[in-house]
C-alpha positions in Angstrom: 0.0 0.0 0.0 1.4 3.3 -1.1 0.5 6.5 0.8 0.6 10.0 -0.7 0.7 13.3 1.0 -2.3 15.4 0.1 -2.3 19.1 0.6 -5.4 21.0 1.5 -5.8 23.9 -0.8 -7.8 25.8 1.8 -4.8 25.8 4.2 -2.7 28.0 1.9 -3.6 31.7 1.6 -4.9 32.5 -1.9 -2.7 34.9 -3.8 -3.7 38.2 -5.4 -6.1 38.4 -8.3 -5.1 40.0 -11.6 -7.8 42.4 -12.9 -8.1 45.1 -15.6 -9.5 48.3 -14.2 -12.4 49.8 -16.3 -12.2 53.2 -14.5 -9.9 55.1 -12.2 -10.0 53.5 -8.8 -8.6 55.5 -5.9 -5.6 53.8 -4.3 -5.6 50.9 -6.9 -4.8 52.3 -10.3 -6.0 54.1 -13.4 -8.3 53.1 -16.2 -7.1 50.0 -18.3 -4.3 49.3 -15.9 -3.6 45.6 -15.2 -3.1 45.3 -11.5 -2.8 42.6 -8.8 -5.3 43.2 -6.0 -6.4 41.3 -2.9 -9.1 38.7 -3.8 -11.5 40.0 -1.2 -11.3 43.5 -2.6 -11.6 42.4 -6.1 -14.6 40.1 -5.5 -16.5 42.3 -3.0 -15.9 45.7 -4.6 -14.2 45.9 -8.0 -15.9 43.1 -9.9 -19.4 43.5 -8.5 -19.5 47.2 -9.3 -18.0 46.7 -12.8 -15.0 48.8 -11.9 -12.8 45.9 -13.1 -12.9 42.6 -15.0 -10.7 39.5 -14.7 -7.5 39.7 -16.7 -8.2 36.7 -19.0 -6.3 36.5 -22.3 -9.4 37.5 -24.2 -10.0 40.5 -22.0 -6.4 41.6 -22.1 -6.6 41.7 -25.9 -10.0 43.3 -26.0 -9.3 46.1 -23.5 -5.8 46.6 -25.0 -7.5 47.4 -28.3 -9.9 49.8 -26.6 -7.0 51.4 -24.8 -5.3 52.0 -28.1 -8.4 53.5 -29.6 -8.9 55.8 -26.6 -5.2 56.8 -26.3 -5.7 60.5 -27.2 -8.7 60.8 -24.9 -6.8 59.1 -22.0 -3.9 61.5 -22.6 -6.2 64.5 -22.1 -7.3 63.4 -18.7 -5.6 65.1 -15.8 -4.7 62.4 -13.3 -3.8 63.4 -9.8 -1.5 61.0 -8.1 -3.1 59.2 -5.1 -0.4 60.5 -2.7 -1.4 64.1 -3.5 -5.1 63.3 -2.9 -4.1 61.8 0.5 -2.0 64.9 1.4 -4.9 67.1 0.4 -7.4 65.2 2.6 -5.0 65.4 5.5 -4.6 69.1 5.1 -8.4 69.7 4.8 -8.9 67.9 8.1 -6.7 70.5 9.9 -8.0 73.7 11.3 -5.1 76.2 11.6 -5.2 78.6 14.5 -3.9 82.1 13.8 -2.4 84.0 16.7 -2.5 87.8 16.3 -2.3 90.8 18.7 -5.3 92.1 20.5 -3.8 95.5 20.9 -1.7 96.2 17.7 -3.1 96.5 14.2 -2.6 93.6 11.9 -3.6 92.3 8.5 -3.7 88.6 7.7 -1.5 87.9 4.7 0.6 85.0 3.4 3.3 85.5 5.9 1.0 85.2 8.9 -0.6 82.1 7.3 2.8 80.6 6.6 3.9 81.2 10.2 0.7 79.7 11.6 1.1 76.6 9.4 4.7 76.3 10.7 3.5 76.4 14.3 1.4 73.3 13.7 4.2 71.5 11.8 3.4 72.2 8.2 6.0 73.9 6.1 4.9 75.7 2.9 6.4 78.2 0.4 4.9 81.6 0.0 3.8 81.0 -3.6 1.8 77.9 -2.5 -0.6 79.9 -0.4 -3.6 81.7 -1.9 -5.7 83.9 0.3 -8.5 86.2 -1.2 -10.0 88.0 1.8 -8.0 90.7 3.4 -8.8 90.6 7.1 -7.6 93.4 9.4 -7.8 93.9 13.1 -8.0 94.0 16.0 -11.7 93.2 15.5 -13.6 91.2 18.1 -16.4 90.4 15.7 -14.2 88.1 13.7 -12.7 86.3 16.7 -12.9 82.5 16.3 -14.3 82.9 12.8 -13.5 80.3 10.2 -11.8 81.6 7.1 -10.9 79.5 4.0 -7.6 79.8 2.1 -6.1 77.6 -0.5 -2.7 75.8 -0.8 -1.0 74.1 -3.8 0.3 70.6 -3.2 3.4 69.8 -5.2 2.7 72.5 -7.8 -0.2 70.3 -9.0 -3.2 70.0 -6.8 -5.3 72.7 -5.0 -6.9 72.1 -1.7 -8.3 74.4 1.0 -7.7 74.8 4.7 -9.7 76.5 7.4 -8.3 79.0 9.9 -9.7 80.6 13.0 
């Protein structure tokens, strides 16, 4: 009697699944990219919502032709890198306190905003900060008022911050 060792397939973790993205998916890739993703993510999100298809040989050829036909349209798209989007979200979640004098006159400008950002650990250049409203003081009516200003992330992506 000869015995063989049988391995249980369920004891080994399944590897990633190769899919073709049909649209830009945040944190995964861009349209028509062939990517390896976790099986659970692929089956529960990407494949069910038709954001991706399995990377079978037929689909690779079919979507490769579509990608060639849409090459000039895809080149026109502005694609913001995922890291910039994450940086923008982190910056939007921050409320920047501005410390100014109660007694002396002041006007909020880029320099004051840059200094306030440095105090909370964010370093910016002067040309990356855009501020429309000129606020002067001292004025107790605007105390603890939220004001919006914009910053440029890596010369590419605009986001806004709130100050009080």
